[in-house]
C-alpha positions in Angstrom: -7.6 -25.2 15.7 -8.5 -22.5 18.1 -8.9 -24.2 21.4 -11.8 -22.7 23.4 -13.4 -25.5 25.4 -10.3 -27.5 26.4 -6.6 -27.8 26.5 -4.3 -29.7 24.1 -1.4 -31.4 25.5 2.0 -31.5 23.7 1.6 -35.0 22.2 -1.8 -34.0 20.7 -0.3 -30.7 19.2 2.6 -32.7 17.6 0.3 -35.0 15.7 -1.5 -31.9 14.1 -0.6 -31.2 10.4 1.8 -28.2 9.5 1.4 -25.8 6.7 3.7 -23.0 5.2 2.4 -19.4 5.1 2.3 -19.6 1.3 -0.4 -22.2 1.6 -2.5 -19.5 3.0 -1.5 -16.3 1.3 1.5 -15.7 -1.1 3.7 -12.7 -0.9 2.4 -11.5 -4.2 -1.2 -11.8 -3.1 -0.3 -9.9 0.2 1.2 -7.0 -2.0 -2.1 -7.1 -4.1 -4.2 -6.9 -0.9 -2.1 -3.9 0.2 -2.6 -2.0 -3.1 -6.5 -2.8 -2.9 -6.6 -1.2 0.6 -4.4 1.7 -0.4 -6.6 2.6 -3.6 -9.8 1.3 -2.1 -10.4 -1.4 -4.7 -12.7 -3.2 -2.6 -14.2 -5.6 -5.2 -10.8 -6.9 -6.0 -9.8 -7.1 -2.4 -12.9 -9.2 -1.6 -12.0 -11.5 -4.6 -8.6 -12.1 -3.2 -9.7 -12.7 0.4 -12.5 -15.2 -0.9 -9.5 -17.4 -2.2 -7.6 -17.1 1.0 -10.8 -17.8 3.1 -11.3 -21.0 1.1 -7.9 -22.1 1.8 -8.1 -21.5 5.3 -11.0 -23.9 5.8 -8.5 -26.7 4.9 -6.3 -25.5 7.4 -8.6 -25.2 10.6 -7.3 -28.2 12.3 -3.5 -27.4 11.8 -0.7 -26.8 14.4 -1.8 -23.9 16.5 1.9 -22.5 15.9 1.3 -22.4 12.2 -2.2 -20.9 12.6 -0.8 -18.0 14.8 2.0 -17.5 12.5 -0.3 -17.3 9.5 -2.5 -14.8 11.2 0.3 -12.5 12.3 1.8 -12.6 8.7 -1.4 -11.6 7.1 -2.3 -9.0 9.9 1.1 -7.3 10.0 1.3 -7.2 6.4 -2.0 -5.3 6.0 -1.2 -2.9 8.8 1.8 -1.7 6.9 -0.8 0.2 4.7 -1.2 2.6 7.6 1.1 5.2 9.3 2.3 3.5 12.5 0.2 4.9 15.5 -2.1 6.9 13.3 -5.8 6.8 14.4 -6.7 4.5 11.5 -3.7 2.3 12.5 -4.7 2.1 16.0 -8.3 1.2 15.1 -7.3 -1.5 12.7 -4.8 -2.8 15.2 -7.5 -3.3 17.7 -10.1 -4.7 15.2 -7.8 -7.1 13.8 -6.7 -8.3 17.2 -10.1 -9.2 18.2 -10.6 -10.8 14.8 -8.6 -13.7 16.3 -9.9 -13.5 20.0 -13.6 -13.6 18.8 -13.1 -16.6 16.4 -13.7 -20.3 17.1 -11.9 -21.5 13.9 -9.0 -20.3 11.7 -11.5 -19.6 8.9 -13.5 -17.5 11.1 -10.3 -15.6 11.8 -9.8 -14.8 8.2 -13.6 -13.9 7.7 -13.3 -11.4 10.7 -10.2 -9.7 9.2 -11.9 -9.3 5.9 -14.9 -7.8 7.6 -12.8 -5.3 9.5 -11.0 -4.3 6.3 -14.3 -4.3 4.2 -15.9 -1.8 6.8 -12.8 0.5 6.7 -13.0 0.7 3.0 -16.6 1.3 2.8 -16.3 4.1 5.5 -13.2 5.6 3.5 -15.0 5.5 0.3 -17.9 7.2 1.7 -15.7 10.0 3.2 -14.0 10.5 0.1 -17.1 10.8 -2.0 -18.2 13.6 0.5 -14.9 15.3 -0.1 -14.5 17.4 -3.1 -11.8 16.3 -5.7 -11.6 12.7 -4.8 -10.0 11.8 -8.1 -7.3 14.6 -7.9 -6.4 13.3 -4.3 -6.1 9.8 -5.4 -4.1 10.9 -8.5 -1.7 13.0 -6.4 -1.1 10.3 -4.0 -0.4 7.8 -6.8 2.2 10.1 -8.3 3.9 10.7 -5.0 4.0 6.9 -4.5 5.2 6.0 -8.0 7.1 9.0 -9.3 10.2 6.9 -9.6 8.4 4.7 -12.2 7.9 5.6 -15.8 4.3 6.4 -15.0 1.8 8.0 -17.6 -1.4 9.9 -17.4 -3.4 6.8 -18.4 -1.9 4.7 -15.7 -2.5 7.4 -12.9 -6.2 7.8 -14.3 -6.7 4.1 -14.2 -5.6 4.2 -10.4 -7.8 7.2 -9.9 -11.0 5.6 -11.4 -11.4 8.4 -14.2 -10.7 8.9 -17.9 -7.3 10.4 -18.9 -9.1 13.3 -20.4 -11.0 14.1 -17.2 -7.9 13.7 -15.0 -6.0 16.1 -17.2 -8.8 18.7 -16.7 -8.7 18.1 -13.0 -5.0 18.7 -12.8 -5.3 22.1 -14.7 -8.4 23.1 -12.8 -7.6 21.9 -9.3 -3.7 21.8 -9.1 -3.2 24.8 -11.5 -0.7 22.7 -13.4 -0.7 20.1 -16.1 -0.2 16.6 -15.3 3.6 16.2 -16.6 4.5 19.5 -14.9 3.0 18.1 -11.7 5.0 14.8 -12.1 8.2 16.9 -12.8 7.7 19.0 -9.7 7.2 15.9 -7.5 10.3 14.3 -8.9 12.5 17.5 -8.4 11.3 18.1 -5.0 12.4 14.6 -4.1 15.7 14.9 -5.9 16.4 18.1 -3.9 16.1 16.0 -0.6 18.5 13.3 -2.1 21.0 16.1 -3.1 21.0 17.7 0.4 20.9 14.4 2.5 22.6 11.8 0.7 26.1 11.2 -1.1 24.4 9.6 -4.1 25.8 10.7 -7.5 23.7 13.0 -9.7 23.2 10.0 -12.0 22.0 7.8 -9.3 19.6 10.5 -7.9 18.3 11.0 -11.5 17.5 7.5 -11.7 16.1 7.3 -8.3 13.5 10.1 -9.2 12.4 8.6 -12.7 15.0 10.1 -15.1 17.0 7.7 -17.1 18.9 10.6 -18.7 21.1 12.4 -16.4 21.5 15.4 -18.8 17.9 15.8 -19.1 17.3 15.8 -15.5 20.0 18.2 -14.8 18.4 20.6 -17.5 15.0 20.3 -15.9 16.5 20.9 -12.5 18.4 24.1 -13.5 15.3 25.3 -15.2 13.4 24.9 -11.9 15.7 26.2 -9.4 18.2 28.4 -11.5 21.2 26.2 -10.6 22.8 22.9 -11.4 22.2 19.8 -9.2 25.9 19.9 -8.3 25.8 23.4 -7.2 22.4 23.0 -5.3 24.4 20.1 -3.4 27.2 22.5 -2.4 24.8 25.2 -1.2 22.2 23.0 0.8 24.1 19.9 1.9 
């Protein structure tokens, strides 16, 4: 309930039904929404929000405190998709703030949030289409965010909305390196930071950058830098 034409007294508020945030959106769904925003999966985003929108209709006349909490939980979670205080963060911060102020019901709040993100994704998709090499940019971004996992060319291709064969060609043509070599490059660069900035063991660092075999990681590291991880740490830490 978003009071606009009157004031609710305390006794009235106490009689309103309460709800938990999971009744609006689960943590798993919030993570899925964030993934959709990051990789511009507008269709899946819309399907998820449709479910949340339907639930919110039954919560319209709930306790205002729960409505406010549900709004901020959803809003703040989605805002984590953007770098804080970046131009897009500032824009979405304002848009979603007014999503609440300009609504007369909780369900309208949810709809307004969806419309704000739908507009963002449509504009971002258009911008990326106009920018050469969109699939390779999405692929590179995916690799940099998931290098610690056991990712494959097929998985990255799916996230980039292209076939594995086409993505392999893009890496060679636009990055001048094959997919596996690019993944190795990203992992080793991250491991250099960990060697220089942390006290983690070589085994722990290898695992953190996606290598379950410490010896294999050390072999790759030496081939790339000319020295062993332990020697690198002594020199650069």
